[in-house]
Phi, psi and omega in degrees: 000152182237119184279132176286144181285358177274346178269164179300316179296315182298317180294321181294312181294316182295321179294324179292320178296328184254041184287052179077006185229322193276341181143169185281150172286152179298130179085356180260169179295147183265143179241132181287136178262355180261113186275081180292330178300320177301318181293321179296315180294317180302310182282312185296313181294319179299312181296315182295310182296318180298313183290321178296319178297318178296314182300312180294323179295316179295316179297316180296329181274001178084017180287160182280154178295322180299314179297319180300314182295315181296310180293328179295317179295317179298317179295322180299315182291311184292318182287329177298315178296318180297316180296321177298318179294319179296318179298315180298314181297318182296311181289332176294323178293326175297318179296316181294323178295318178300314181297320179294317179292325178294319178297323179294317179296318178299320179294319181292324177295324178288319185270329182225064185299323181293320179294318180291325177294322178294326177295320176299317180299316181294322180298313183279336173294323178293337178277354178109000177285145180205166177062218183294326179298317177298315180296323178293321178297313180299315181297319180296314183293314185281354178282344179238115187300316182294320177296320179300310181297315181298322179294318178296319179296318184280312188275324182271311185264346181055045179246142179240144179293148177247115182282152178301321179299322179294323178299310181295316181299315180298317180298317180294315181298316179297317180299310182294317181296320178296318180297313179296317179301322179295321187282338181302312180277346184268334182302317179306326181287348177272341190240338181229171182294169189305303184295311176299328180296321179297312180298315182294321180297317179294318181295312179298319180296317180296316179297317180296313180298318179296318179298319178296318178298318179296313180298321179298316180293319181292324182282320183257262182202153178123168178280126187294327179291315179295316180296318180295312180295322179298318180295320180295314182297317179295312183295308181290329177297317178294320179294325180298329177298322177298320178296315181296320178295320178298317177298321180297313179296321181295319180294314180296318180293328179285000000 
């Protein structure tokens, strides 16, 4: 049987399926399930911090600006491609894990339907359903195998499917964000003298990191000032390690 969303049962079941995870209700505002912001931060922060650390390290070790720019561009291209590939592989493993767990759930529903039906009952009883309404919900869900499996994946395992399009999109976003992140601290060394370039690279990196932190807080949740400062401290702190390592090599070499 299929419950209409105009009935009490239909609204209850439909709301449970769309518990902020499964998709938007008809006529309601839509929420993106693809976290592009995560990909931008993953690639952009990695590229920026990595390149700033390299730049400060090379300068601290007494390396030439020309060598820094050439190696920086080469590193930007190679690491951007590498990060994109890593992102694709990582998210692909999430997709494969989902498929494996889905196959396991399908097998368990076939071999132990009563146990799986009881799990559905426990899930919705925990949500506050009781009595005949609970039994109707269980009956509705378990009457459709695909709905049953999807409910178990979502409500019991809290897993969401990963589409091929999302894999490619994430890989592309990470690649581009990493490339842009690399160029932010290296561009100053292409246009101004060494010392001003260092100051400008640090300033641009700090502003960019703060902006990303603010945008993250505004888009998701949190205090924008705290998020921005946290991003700056993490990024510049990591880059400072590159500077210290460069100084160490310069001292040892001297």
